[in-house]
C-alpha positions in Angstrom: 94.3 153.2 133.1 91.5 150.8 132.2 93.9 148.1 132.4 95.3 148.7 135.5 91.7 149.0 137.0 90.7 145.7 135.4 93.8 144.1 136.8 93.1 145.6 139.9 89.4 144.4 140.1 90.4 140.9 139.3 93.4 140.9 142.0 90.3 142.2 144.6 88.1 139.4 143.2 91.1 136.6 143.6 91.9 137.7 147.0 88.5 137.9 148.3 87.4 134.3 147.1 91.0 132.4 147.8 92.0 134.0 150.7 89.7 133.0 153.5 92.2 131.8 156.2 91.9 135.8 156.8 95.9 136.1 157.2 97.0 133.4 159.5 100.3 135.1 159.6 99.0 138.2 160.3 98.4 139.8 163.9 95.2 141.1 163.3 92.4 141.4 160.5 91.2 144.7 159.3 92.9 148.1 160.1 92.3 150.1 164.0 89.7 152.7 163.3 89.8 154.6 167.0 89.3 152.0 169.6 87.6 149.4 167.0 88.6 147.5 163.7 87.2 147.5 160.4 86.4 144.0 159.9 84.1 143.1 156.7 83.1 139.7 156.3 83.9 138.2 152.9 82.8 135.1 150.9 83.3 133.4 147.8 80.8 134.0 144.8 79.8 137.5 145.9 78.1 137.9 142.6 75.4 136.0 143.6 74.3 139.1 146.2 74.0 141.1 143.6 70.5 142.7 143.0 69.7 141.1 139.3 66.8 143.9 138.5 65.7 147.4 138.6 62.9 147.2 140.6 64.0 146.1 143.7 67.4 147.9 143.1 65.1 151.2 143.3 63.9 149.7 146.3 67.0 149.3 148.2 67.5 146.2 147.8 64.3 145.1 149.6 62.3 142.1 148.1 61.7 139.6 150.7 58.3 140.6 151.0 57.3 142.8 148.1 54.4 141.8 145.7 55.6 138.7 143.5 56.9 139.1 140.2 58.9 137.2 137.7 62.3 137.9 139.9 60.7 136.5 142.8 62.9 133.1 142.3 65.8 135.5 143.6 64.3 137.4 146.6 61.9 134.9 148.0 60.9 131.6 145.7 57.9 131.0 148.0 56.5 134.2 145.9 56.3 132.6 142.6 52.8 131.0 143.1 51.2 134.4 144.4 52.2 136.0 140.6 48.7 137.1 139.0 49.8 136.0 136.0 50.5 132.2 134.5 53.7 133.0 133.1 56.4 135.3 132.7 60.4 136.0 132.0 62.5 138.8 132.5 66.2 139.9 131.0 68.3 142.5 133.0 71.7 143.5 132.3 73.7 145.3 134.8 77.1 147.4 134.3 79.6 147.0 137.3 82.3 149.8 138.0 81.2 151.5 135.2 83.2 154.6 136.0 86.4 152.5 135.7 85.9 149.9 133.0 83.4 149.1 130.2 83.4 145.1 130.3 82.3 144.2 133.3 79.0 143.1 134.0 76.3 141.0 135.2 73.5 139.4 132.9 70.4 137.4 134.5 67.7 135.9 132.9 64.6 134.3 134.4 60.8 133.3 134.4 58.4 131.4 136.1 55.3 129.0 135.4 52.3 128.6 137.3 51.2 124.9 137.1 47.7 125.5 138.9 46.9 127.7 141.7 48.6 125.7 143.9 52.0 125.1 142.5 54.6 126.8 140.4 58.0 126.5 138.9 60.8 128.8 138.0 64.4 128.7 136.3 66.9 131.2 136.4 70.5 132.0 134.9 73.0 134.5 135.7 76.5 135.3 134.5 79.2 137.5 135.8 81.9 138.7 133.5 85.1 140.5 134.8 86.3 141.6 131.5 89.9 141.0 129.7 92.6 140.4 132.5 96.4 140.2 131.8 98.3 137.4 134.0 101.5 137.8 134.5 104.3 136.3 136.8 106.2 137.6 139.7 108.5 139.3 137.0 105.8 141.0 135.3 106.1 138.5 131.9 102.6 137.7 130.3 101.5 134.6 131.0 98.0 134.9 129.5 94.8 137.1 129.0 92.0 135.6 130.6 88.2 137.0 130.9 87.6 135.6 134.2 83.7 134.9 134.8 81.2 133.4 137.0 77.8 132.0 136.2 74.9 129.8 138.0 71.5 128.0 137.1 69.0 127.4 139.1 65.4 125.8 139.2 62.7 126.4 141.9 59.5 125.1 143.3 56.5 127.3 145.0 53.8 125.7 146.9 50.8 127.2 148.4 50.2 126.0 152.0 47.8 127.6 153.8 45.2 130.4 152.5 48.0 132.9 153.6 51.2 131.0 153.7 53.6 129.7 150.7 56.8 127.9 150.8 59.5 128.0 148.1 62.9 126.3 147.7 65.8 126.6 144.8 68.5 124.4 143.5 71.4 126.0 142.2 74.6 125.1 140.2 77.9 127.8 140.7 80.6 128.0 138.6 83.4 130.5 139.1 86.8 130.3 137.4 89.0 133.6 137.9 92.3 132.8 136.8 91.9 130.7 133.8 94.3 127.7 135.6 97.1 130.1 136.1 99.6 128.7 138.5 99.9 131.5 141.4 102.8 131.0 143.8 103.3 127.5 143.1 99.6 126.6 143.5 97.5 125.6 140.6 94.2 127.1 140.1 90.9 126.0 138.7 87.7 126.8 138.7 85.4 126.8 141.9 82.1 124.5 141.9 79.2 124.6 144.1 75.8 123.6 144.7 73.3 125.3 146.9 70.0 125.6 147.9 67.4 128.5 149.2 64.7 127.8 151.3 62.0 130.3 151.9 58.7 131.3 153.3 56.0 134.1 152.4 53.0 135.2 154.3 50.4 137.4 152.9 46.9 139.0 154.5 45.3 140.9 151.6 42.0 141.3 153.8 42.9 144.2 156.0 41.0 147.6 156.4 42.8 150.4 157.9 40.7 153.1 159.0 38.4 152.6 155.8 41.1 152.0 153.5 42.2 148.3 152.1 45.4 146.8 153.1 47.6 144.1 152.3 50.1 143.1 154.8 52.7 140.6 154.2 55.9 139.0 155.6 59.1 137.1 153.9 61.8 134.9 155.0 64.8 133.5 153.2 67.7 131.5 153.8 69.9 131.6 150.4 72.7 130.1 149.4 72.9 127.2 151.5 75.8 124.8 149.9 79.6 123.2 150.1 82.4 125.5 150.7 84.3 126.1 147.3 88.0 125.5 146.3 89.9 127.5 143.6 93.5 125.5 144.1 95.2 122.1 145.0 95.6 123.6 148.7 93.3 122.9 151.2 91.9 126.3 151.3 88.1 126.4 151.1 85.5 129.4 151.0 82.2 129.8 152.5 79.4 130.6 149.7 77.4 134.1 150.8 74.7 132.1 152.8 72.6 134.9 153.6 69.5 135.2 156.1 66.6 137.8 154.9 63.9 138.7 156.6 61.2 141.3 155.5 57.7 143.1 155.8 55.1 144.9 153.5 52.3 146.5 154.1 50.4 148.2 150.7 47.5 151.1 151.0 44.9 150.4 148.3 44.0 154.1 148.4 41.5 153.6 145.7 40.7 152.0 142.2 43.9 153.7 140.8 46.6 154.3 143.3 48.4 152.1 145.7 51.3 152.5 148.0 53.8 150.2 149.3 56.3 150.3 152.2 58.8 147.3 152.2 61.6 146.8 154.7 64.5 144.2 154.8 67.1 142.9 157.8 70.0 140.8 156.5 72.9 139.1 157.7 75.3 137.1 156.2 75.4 133.0 158.0 79.1 133.0 157.7 82.0 133.1 159.7 83.3 136.6 161.3 86.8 137.2 160.8 88.6 136.4 163.8 91.7 138.3 165.5 94.9 136.5 165.1 98.4 137.0 166.9 100.9 135.2 165.8 98.8 132.7 164.2 96.8 131.7 166.4 93.1 132.9 166.7 93.2 135.1 170.0 89.8 136.7 169.8 86.5 135.4 167.7 86.2 131.8 166.4 88.5 130.2 163.8 86.8 129.9 160.2 88.0 126.3 159.7 84.3 125.1 160.5 81.4 123.3 158.8 78.6 125.2 156.6 76.3 123.7 159.3 78.2 124.7 162.1 78.9 128.3 160.9 75.7 129.3 160.1 74.3 128.8 163.7 77.8 130.1 165.2 77.3 133.1 162.8 75.1 134.7 165.4 78.0 135.0 168.0 81.2 134.6 166.5 82.4 138.0 166.1 85.7 138.8 167.8 84.5 141.8 169.6 86.9 144.8 170.9 89.7 143.2 172.8 91.6 145.5 175.3 95.8 146.6 174.2 98.1 147.6 176.6 100.3 150.8 176.3 102.3 149.0 173.6 99.2 148.3 171.5 99.9 144.6 172.3 96.8 142.5 173.2 96.2 141.7 176.6 95.8 138.0 176.7 94.4 135.9 179.7 95.9 132.2 181.2 94.2 130.7 178.1 95.8 132.8 175.5 92.7 134.5 174.5 92.6 138.6 174.4 90.4 140.2 177.0 87.7 141.7 175.4 85.6 144.6 175.8 82.0 143.7 177.7 79.2 143.4 175.3 81.2 144.2 171.9 80.7 140.8 171.0 76.8 141.4 170.8 77.4 145.2 169.4 79.7 143.5 166.1 77.0 141.2 165.5 74.5 143.6 165.2 76.7 145.6 163.2 76.6 142.9 160.7 73.1 143.4 160.3 72.2 145.5 157.0 68.9 146.9 156.1 66.8 147.9 153.1 63.8 150.1 153.1 61.9 150.9 150.1 58.4 152.8 148.8 56.7 151.9 145.6 53.8 154.1 144.0 51.5 152.2 141.1 48.7 154.4 139.1 46.5 152.5 137.3 48.9 149.2 137.0 50.5 150.9 134.2 52.9 153.6 135.7 55.1 153.2 139.4 57.7 155.5 141.2 60.1 154.0 143.6 62.7 155.1 146.3 64.7 153.2 148.3 67.7 153.2 151.0 70.6 150.6 152.0 72.5 151.1 154.6 75.5 149.0 156.1 77.7 149.6 159.6 80.8 151.8 158.6 82.9 149.0 160.1 81.6 146.1 158.3 81.5 147.3 154.6 79.7 150.9 154.9 77.8 150.6 151.9 75.2 153.4 152.2 73.4 154.3 149.2 69.6 156.0 148.0 67.8 154.4 145.1 65.4 155.7 142.6 63.6 154.0 140.0 60.8 154.3 137.8 58.3 151.8 136.2 55.9 151.4 133.2 53.6 148.3 132.0 52.1 147.9 129.0 49.8 145.1 128.6 52.4 141.9 128.8 55.4 144.1 128.5 57.2 145.8 131.2 60.1 147.9 131.5 61.7 149.5 134.8 64.6 151.8 135.3 66.7 152.5 138.6 70.0 154.7 139.8 71.7 154.8 142.7 73.3 157.6 145.0 75.8 156.8 147.7 74.2 158.5 150.5 75.9 159.4 154.0 74.6 161.5 157.1 76.9 162.9 159.7 80.5 162.5 160.0 82.2 159.7 158.0 85.8 158.3 158.7 85.3 156.5 155.2 83.3 156.9 152.2 82.4 153.8 150.4 82.1 154.0 146.3 79.5 151.8 145.1 80.2 149.9 142.1 76.4 151.0 140.5 76.6 154.8 141.5 76.2 157.0 138.4 74.8 153.9 136.3 71.5 153.8 135.1 70.0 150.1 134.9 67.3 148.4 133.0 65.1 145.5 133.2 62.6 144.1 130.4 59.6 141.8 131.6 57.0 139.9 129.9 54.1 138.3 131.5 51.5 136.3 130.1 47.8 134.4 130.9 47.0 130.9 129.6 45.0 132.9 126.8 48.0 134.7 125.7 46.7 137.9 127.2 48.5 140.2 129.8 45.9 141.5 131.8 45.2 141.0 135.1 42.9 141.8 138.2 43.4 142.1 141.8 46.2 144.0 143.3 48.2 146.1 140.9 51.0 144.1 139.4 54.6 145.2 139.8 56.6 145.8 136.3 58.9 143.1 137.1 55.7 140.6 137.4 
């Protein structure tokens, strides 16, 4: 059973990253659900979008404007310079599909260093393994056993731009080896290579007062994984990286010297092509995915195929130009469905103990990930530990239910933070456990 599960995971991963032509010979993409289609967006190296730490994993994957911590390089590199300590590092381990197999996981190592009050740098390394896979040919004969793996290494820089505004940038190298060079249907496969960057901004105002309560208001904006397309074979097929726009906000209420409560909210959208609808190998609704990275980032806001009309025989109704007739407003409606949300609440007591709650939601026709998250944190001097837990959560009638690879899995993160004198104490707003 485990071997079958591993093989299924490898097959899904290989198809997701090597078949971005969206089935040129198919009539349409996805399956018909009522009058509309399931039309999820897929990209290469999806491991780059997995939340690396338990703190933000417990906040519904909201992180663009959360208080600065050692994981800021992933969520918003502009926040690195806002860390209260001068140096920090963290390690986390995330089991993946633990209910099916035991050897798929994401490991993440990161750290930051504040050069001074105006500048900070960071580094990170993440490694994703899909476990041992037995590759076979079309006749079922064993070819080789291989452990597909993907990893990235990055360096980041953050700088204060004004009293309340900071900016940041990351540079990353990505390596993805899913087949070990195994030939697939006469095509020679290879490891995929890519270079990418993140650009971000962060605004924080900690001088607010709401009805006599001190408060902090923050906003964050990040475009992550801007990079070249990635190829896995000697064919012309190239896949997009998961370029993502993340906008977030936070308000923290400093109730007294010991108690702080924060509310965090993130909005995300992938800046990659929406899968179009094909008929006889031709795009009849939406836009062809065969376009440049820069073009795809801008056109991703209006390239959805929408909901085309069909006749009594189930055939698409087309106009003189060969394009499908599409329901008015359905393109905008589908674009809005590609936005996914994360919201989280965080409570800190005396900078020592934290409790967290979050919710993540994605539209049913665009992936249908919906889950509640819970977490706790404890910090003692320079050492902090976080844990998080995820539970699928659906409200109302659902046509499909999507199981999360992280459900029923307890995640932990370990962090270390130091000032120049070697101590771990800080002052000001209570620091997050991963800080």
